[in-house]
MARSEGU-308515 format. One record per residue (C-alpha): residue number from 1; chain; x, z, y. Coordinates in nm, 3 decimals, decimal comma. Layout:
BEGIN
 resi chain       X       Z       Y
  NUM     A       X       Z       Y
...
END
This chain:
BEGIN
 resi chain       X       Z       Y
    1     A -11,577   3,821   1,549
    2     A -11,500   3,469   1,627
    3     A -11,135   3,441   1,703
    4     A -11,009   3,159   1,999
    5     A -10,806   2,863   1,849
    6     A -10,432   2,877   1,843
    7     A -10,253   2,596   1,967
    8     A -10,123   2,591   1,557
    9     A -10,488   2,583   1,448
   10     A -10,523   2,264   1,638
   11     A -10,246   2,114   1,467
   12     A -10,379   2,216   1,167
   13     A -10,723   2,059   1,219
   14     A -10,510   1,756   1,306
   15     A -10,324   1,766   1,011
   16     A -10,604   1,806   0,764
   17     A -10,747   1,460   0,941
   18     A -10,403   1,289   0,852
   19     A -10,360   1,433   0,491
   20     A -10,732   1,528   0,402
   21     A -10,695   1,733   0,068
   22     A -10,322   1,706   0,026
   23     A -10,305   1,943   0,263
   24     A -10,413   2,329   0,041
   25     A -10,393   2,643   0,181
   26     A -10,086   2,849   0,025
   27     A -10,310   3,106  -0,142
   28     A -10,521   2,825  -0,295
   29     A -10,225   2,649  -0,475
   30     A -10,069   2,927  -0,733
   31     A -10,108   2,645  -0,989
   32     A  -9,998   2,361  -0,851
   33     A  -9,678   2,566  -0,719
   34     A  -9,607   2,671  -1,107
   35     A  -9,553   2,325  -1,180
   36     A  -9,250   2,309  -0,924
   37     A  -9,074   2,527  -0,992
   38     A  -8,723   2,525  -1,065
   39     A  -8,518   2,828  -1,037
   40     A  -8,501   2,798  -0,677
   41     A  -8,584   3,086  -0,422
   42     A  -8,867   2,931  -0,207
   43     A  -9,053   2,743  -0,430
   44     A  -9,272   2,991  -0,546
   45     A  -9,626   3,151  -0,418
   46     A  -9,456   3,382  -0,223
   47     A  -9,184   3,224  -0,087
   48     A  -9,416   2,963   0,067
   49     A  -9,651   3,222   0,200
   50     A  -9,340   3,406   0,380
   51     A  -9,168   3,103   0,518
   52     A  -9,487   2,916   0,602
   53     A  -9,657   3,174   0,741
   54     A  -9,937   3,214   1,002
   55     A  -9,888   3,545   1,106
   56     A  -9,573   3,490   1,314
   57     A  -9,647   3,535   1,649
   58     A  -9,473   3,230   1,796
   59     A  -9,658   3,030   1,565
   60     A  -9,994   3,198   1,479
   61     A -10,283   3,029   1,277
   62     A -10,605   3,233   1,229
   63     A -10,741   2,966   1,002
   64     A -10,415   2,920   0,731
   65     A -10,256   3,273   0,782
   66     A -10,084   3,240   0,431
   67     A  -9,989   2,879   0,537
   68     A -10,049   2,517   0,398
   69     A  -9,852   2,326   0,127
   70     A  -9,892   1,957   0,096
   71     A  -9,937   1,790  -0,258
   72     A  -9,934   1,468  -0,310
   73     A  -9,921   1,446  -0,662
   74     A  -9,513   1,418  -0,716
   75     A  -9,389   1,608  -0,407
   76     A  -9,440   1,944  -0,274
   77     A  -9,337   2,136   0,064
   78     A  -9,445   2,398   0,254
   79     A  -9,583   2,315   0,620
   80     A  -9,510   2,557   0,916
   81     A  -9,534   2,537   1,263
   82     A  -9,317   2,780   1,505
   83     A  -9,160   2,786   1,836
   84     A  -8,791   2,945   1,886
   85     A  -8,750   3,303   2,002
   86     A  -8,792   3,249   2,387
   87     A  -8,960   2,920   2,343
   88     A  -9,297   2,773   2,441
   89     A  -9,263   2,433   2,274
   90     A  -9,342   2,450   1,880
   91     A  -9,186   2,276   1,567
   92     A  -9,284   2,152   1,251
   93     A  -9,136   2,330   0,932
   94     A  -9,091   2,134   0,601
   95     A  -9,013   2,419   0,379
   96     A  -8,841   2,380  -0,007
   97     A  -8,929   2,032  -0,037
   98     A  -8,946   1,920  -0,454
   99     A  -9,080   1,671  -0,687
  100     A  -8,969   1,291  -0,734
  101     A  -8,967   1,083  -0,418
  102     A  -8,923   1,424  -0,176
  103     A  -8,709   1,286   0,103
  104     A  -8,922   0,965   0,104
  105     A  -9,255   1,184   0,129
  106     A  -9,140   1,404   0,374
  107     A  -8,998   1,131   0,599
  108     A  -9,345   0,985   0,559
  109     A  -9,495   1,294   0,667
  110     A  -9,292   1,359   0,918
  111     A  -9,362   0,950   1,102
  112     A  -9,738   1,028   1,031
  113     A  -9,716   1,320   1,239
  114     A  -9,514   1,203   1,534
  115     A  -9,689   0,844   1,537
  116     A -10,031   1,056   1,580
  117     A  -9,817   1,231   1,895
  118     A  -9,787   1,620   1,732
  119     A  -9,408   1,638   1,678
  120     A  -9,251   1,552   1,999
  121     A  -8,958   1,829   1,931
  122     A  -8,711   1,836   1,655
  123     A  -8,844   1,920   1,286
  124     A  -8,719   2,159   1,040
  125     A  -8,669   2,103   0,687
  126     A  -8,517   2,431   0,529
  127     A  -8,448   2,593   0,215
  128     A  -8,249   2,268   0,069
  129     A  -7,967   2,226  -0,216
  130     A  -7,646   2,112  -0,097
  131     A  -7,685   1,776  -0,285
  132     A  -8,055   1,748  -0,108
  133     A  -7,915   1,821   0,224
  134     A  -7,657   1,547   0,192
  135     A  -7,905   1,315   0,061
  136     A  -8,121   1,391   0,388
  137     A  -7,817   1,370   0,591
  138     A  -7,793   1,023   0,395
  139     A  -8,151   0,955   0,503
  140     A  -8,101   0,964   0,875
  141     A  -8,164   1,375   0,945
  142     A  -7,924   1,565   1,109
  143     A  -7,710   1,848   1,036
  144     A  -7,814   2,192   1,191
  145     A  -7,576   2,185   1,432
  146     A  -7,760   1,900   1,626
  147     A  -8,045   2,154   1,725
  148     A  -7,984   2,506   1,578
  149     A  -8,292   2,699   1,522
  150     A  -8,147   3,013   1,695
  151     A  -7,814   3,057   1,881
  152     A  -7,716   3,366   1,703
  153     A  -7,845   3,231   1,345
  154     A  -7,855   2,864   1,316
  155     A  -8,069   2,864   1,011
  156     A  -8,246   3,210   1,038
  157     A  -8,223   3,378   0,745
  158     A  -8,034   3,064   0,559
  159     A  -7,753   3,146   0,801
  160     A  -7,502   3,369   0,538
  161     A  -7,581   3,243   0,183
  162     A  -7,824   3,400  -0,057
  163     A  -7,720   3,667  -0,296
  164     A  -7,805   3,652  -0,632
  165     A  -7,749   3,930  -0,863
  166     A  -7,672   3,843  -1,210
  167     A  -7,788   4,195  -1,377
  168     A  -7,565   4,211  -1,695
  169     A  -7,294   4,222  -1,416
  170     A  -7,449   4,527  -1,316
  171     A  -7,627   4,697  -1,589
  172     A  -7,501   4,767  -1,962
  173     A  -7,806   4,883  -2,187
  174     A  -7,732   5,127  -2,475
  175     A  -7,855   5,118  -2,827
  176     A  -8,162   5,305  -2,715
  177     A  -8,229   5,075  -2,428
  178     A  -8,078   5,301  -2,132
  179     A  -7,961   5,119  -1,855
  180     A  -7,609   5,210  -1,719
  181     A  -7,427   5,108  -1,384
  182     A  -7,139   4,924  -1,461
  183     A  -6,865   4,896  -1,225
  184     A  -6,849   4,535  -1,057
  185     A  -6,568   4,330  -1,192
  186     A  -6,438   3,998  -0,989
  187     A  -6,196   3,976  -0,672
  188     A  -6,468   3,947  -0,438
  189     A  -6,571   4,321  -0,524
  190     A  -6,234   4,450  -0,530
  191     A  -6,313   4,716  -0,292
  192     A  -6,687   4,832  -0,350
  193     A  -6,623   4,794  -0,773
  194     A  -6,793   5,157  -0,824
  195     A  -7,008   5,166  -0,490
  196     A  -7,343   5,118  -0,683
  197     A  -7,229   5,424  -0,886
  198     A  -7,162   5,676  -0,568
  199     A  -7,479   5,561  -0,374
  200     A  -7,713   5,627  -0,698
  201     A  -7,532   5,939  -0,757
  202     A  -7,566   6,027  -0,372
  203     A  -7,926   5,960  -0,358
  204     A  -7,988   6,193  -0,699
  205     A  -7,802   6,426  -0,541
  206     A  -7,974   6,452  -0,215
  207     A  -8,334   6,494  -0,451
  208     A  -8,153   6,786  -0,613
  209     A  -8,071   6,965  -0,303
  210     A  -8,421   6,914  -0,151
  211     A  -8,612   7,122  -0,464
  212     A  -8,983   6,972  -0,466
  213     A  -8,905   6,620  -0,334
  214     A  -8,904   6,325  -0,543
  215     A  -8,921   5,955  -0,533
  216     A  -9,143   5,715  -0,728
  217     A  -9,147   5,365  -0,748
  218     A  -9,487   5,213  -0,849
  219     A  -9,662   4,875  -0,879
  220     A  -9,830   4,768  -0,563
  221     A -10,180   4,658  -0,596
  222     A -10,302   4,495  -0,253
  223     A -10,547   4,797  -0,228
  224     A -10,620   4,872   0,176
  225     A -10,467   5,204   0,153
  226     A -10,122   5,064  -0,021
  227     A -10,139   4,787   0,252
  228     A -10,111   5,024   0,538
  229     A  -9,862   5,190   0,346
  230     A  -9,656   4,868   0,330
  231     A  -9,716   4,745   0,647
  232     A  -9,579   5,077   0,785
  233     A  -9,265   5,047   0,622
  234     A  -9,178   4,687   0,709
  235     A  -9,272   4,777   1,102
  236     A  -9,081   5,111   1,063
  237     A  -8,792   4,913   0,953
  238     A  -8,799   4,639   1,202
  239     A  -8,858   4,908   1,476
  240     A  -8,527   5,113   1,325
  241     A  -8,313   4,821   1,319
  242     A  -8,392   4,731   1,655
  243     A  -8,315   5,065   1,774
  244     A  -7,952   5,003   1,678
  245     A  -7,966   4,668   1,810
  246     A  -8,114   4,300   1,896
  247     A  -8,308   4,168   1,568
  248     A  -8,257   3,784   1,519
  249     A  -8,477   3,583   1,333
  250     A  -8,756   3,745   1,133
  251     A  -9,038   3,981   1,296
  252     A  -9,248   4,221   1,082
  253     A  -9,557   3,951   1,103
  254     A  -9,376   3,750   0,898
  255     A  -9,433   3,991   0,604
  256     A  -9,785   4,032   0,649
  257     A  -9,896   3,774   0,388
  258     A  -9,694   3,930   0,145
  259     A  -9,858   4,261   0,250
  260     A -10,201   4,157   0,269
  261     A -10,254   3,806   0,015
  262     A -10,253   3,914  -0,368
  263     A -10,037   3,601  -0,547
  264     A -10,113   3,431  -0,829
  265     A -10,059   3,581  -1,197
  266     A -10,045   3,910  -1,269
  267     A  -9,797   4,166  -1,127
  268     A  -9,480   4,269  -1,354
  269     A  -9,504   3,942  -1,501
  270     A  -9,582   3,644  -1,272
  271     A  -9,445   3,869  -0,976
  272     A  -9,271   4,187  -0,886
  273     A  -9,476   4,379  -0,588
  274     A  -9,387   4,772  -0,597
  275     A  -9,419   5,044  -0,353
  276     A  -9,235   5,360  -0,301
  277     A  -9,355   5,695  -0,207
  278     A  -9,149   6,012  -0,086
  279     A  -9,321   6,314  -0,236
  280     A  -9,229   6,663  -0,092
  281     A  -9,238   7,023  -0,190
  282     A  -9,554   7,036   0,055
  283     A  -9,712   6,775  -0,140
  284     A  -9,712   6,506   0,111
  285     A  -9,646   6,153   0,024
  286     A  -9,411   5,925   0,267
  287     A  -9,403   5,562   0,228
  288     A  -9,041   5,461   0,196
  289     A  -9,019   5,131  -0,022
  290     A  -9,167   4,798  -0,037
  291     A  -9,037   4,530  -0,231
  292     A  -9,224   4,197  -0,359
  293     A  -9,115   3,889  -0,508
  294     A  -9,189   3,620  -0,773
  295     A  -9,072   3,452  -1,096
  296     A  -8,903   3,158  -1,016
  297     A  -8,807   3,083  -1,435
  298     A  -8,767   3,224  -1,739
  299     A  -8,524   3,478  -1,628
  300     A  -8,470   3,441  -1,294
  301     A  -8,697   3,606  -0,974
  302     A  -8,654   3,601  -0,627
  303     A  -8,703   3,888  -0,402
  304     A  -8,876   3,825  -0,076
  305     A  -8,921   4,134   0,052
  306     A  -8,688   4,432   0,030
  307     A  -8,771   4,690   0,260
  308     A  -8,684   5,065   0,241
  309     A  -8,677   5,345   0,524
  310     A  -8,307   5,481   0,514
  311     A  -8,345   5,639   0,835
  312     A  -8,324   6,036   0,811
  313     A  -8,451   6,126   1,171
  314     A  -8,811   5,986   1,043
  315     A  -8,827   6,293   0,827
  316     A  -8,723   6,523   1,044
  317     A  -8,852   6,886   0,991
  318     A  -8,986   6,772   0,601
  319     A  -8,632   6,812   0,461
  320     A  -8,390   7,080   0,379
  321     A  -8,083   6,875   0,345
  322     A  -8,098   6,496   0,440
  323     A  -7,731   6,467   0,318
  324     A  -7,709   6,157   0,097
  325     A  -8,045   6,030   0,231
  326     A  -7,877   5,695   0,379
  327     A  -7,802   5,626   0,056
  328     A  -8,188   5,492  -0,049
  329     A  -8,151   5,106  -0,002
  330     A  -7,886   5,074  -0,332
  331     A  -8,089   5,382  -0,511
  332     A  -8,423   5,137  -0,443
  333     A  -8,286   4,843  -0,498
  334     A  -8,109   4,929  -0,856
  335     A  -8,452   5,121  -0,952
  336     A  -8,613   4,816  -0,864
  337     A  -8,386   4,610  -1,083
  338     A  -8,418   4,830  -1,396
  339     A  -8,809   4,784  -1,364
  340     A  -8,725   4,390  -1,320
  341     A  -8,497   4,385  -1,641
  342     A  -8,763   4,547  -1,865
  343     A  -8,942   4,223  -1,771
  344     A  -8,698   3,985  -1,896
  345     A  -8,575   3,916  -1,558
  346     A  -8,164   3,878  -1,583
  347     A  -8,097   3,646  -1,250
  348     A  -8,253   3,817  -0,917
  349     A  -8,221   3,620  -0,598
  350     A  -8,273   3,791  -0,315
  351     A  -8,217   3,562  -0,018
  352     A  -7,992   3,486   0,243
  353     A  -7,940   3,689   0,595
  354     A  -7,937   3,618   0,949
  355     A  -7,639   3,864   1,051
  356     A  -7,339   3,957   0,844
  357     A  -7,411   4,323   0,856
  358     A  -7,726   4,243   0,620
  359     A  -7,523   3,988   0,403
  360     A  -7,248   4,266   0,345
  361     A  -7,512   4,515   0,226
  362     A  -7,604   4,245  -0,036
  363     A  -7,272   4,166  -0,155
  364     A  -7,184   4,500  -0,174
  365     A  -7,423   4,591  -0,441
  366     A  -7,308   4,254  -0,646
  367     A  -7,495   3,989  -0,503
  368     A  -7,315   3,613  -0,558
  369     A  -7,308   3,367  -0,299
  370     A  -7,568   3,073  -0,312
  371     A  -7,611   2,875  -0,046
  372     A  -7,897   2,692   0,075
  373     A  -7,922   2,457   0,405
  374     A  -8,182   2,318   0,714
  375     A  -8,191   1,971   0,843
  376     A  -8,325   1,856   1,141
  377     A  -8,557   1,534   1,195
END
């Protein structure tokens, strides 16, 4: 079936005429991306798939649904093309520029795109350290206040800081290799030092109260049946959030690349993708968790998708007692953390958040703030 070309298809076709083989599909850029990994959140094969994706309905690409990467030998960044919520006009997005001369490379890229008449609106450069943001501002870019991406979340899911988990502060490893939950230390965790332990125990008690019900996490294999389950989890998560209030920024389609495109390397070594299932006493299986992330340095990983089915009404008639089920997010996160610990990971960056409620959940789990930034060109 031939799909009609979208506005982004036409934009990307023009970009190819300008930049030639410097533009690569993200899925074909694994080895190049590996050269620029520096432990930062978005500079990963999956990170660029997420933030430059062509599945989002406000910037859909039939030819490059996983997005594009610009690489000139010295510099790399993701290239996206999206409209704001409630608007038609498209904006060029530059994602996580890295490498020598990155600021000049971004300026030259934007100038070429503008000279070709392809970018008449604000251009956004995102996933910047504070130092890079300041250098971009000195180079003539503006702060996000000049043209916020969204009134409720000016820097989308970087509005609230990335939350980084130092696993040695969360777990204590016994002599026989068992990982025990520790109380969180530090003044920022004063009100929830023991919350991880309590939540973990609550969900374990929920399983005990429902004989025959169990929770299993397995490496995700990208098979069609698994993709259907993962997509159901992601879409169900967004539907449940929407029922409880407006969803800001992200859409379920943003995560389709992570669901459908197997990244480069090996699972549980180069990347970390997991599917969680609730198994009930009647033999049924209910998809309940989809996590996906990537190793960004020897000891650090980024998690780009961390979604669970947390609302017990979606299990009506399947449980004897749903008390404690709402602790599934903490139980899921902590068990995925344990799996990643076994692979040598000691720091996990779970990214930022659009709204305070999501940030609070990450913070109370033990995440420490590391802010990233946008600038406007």
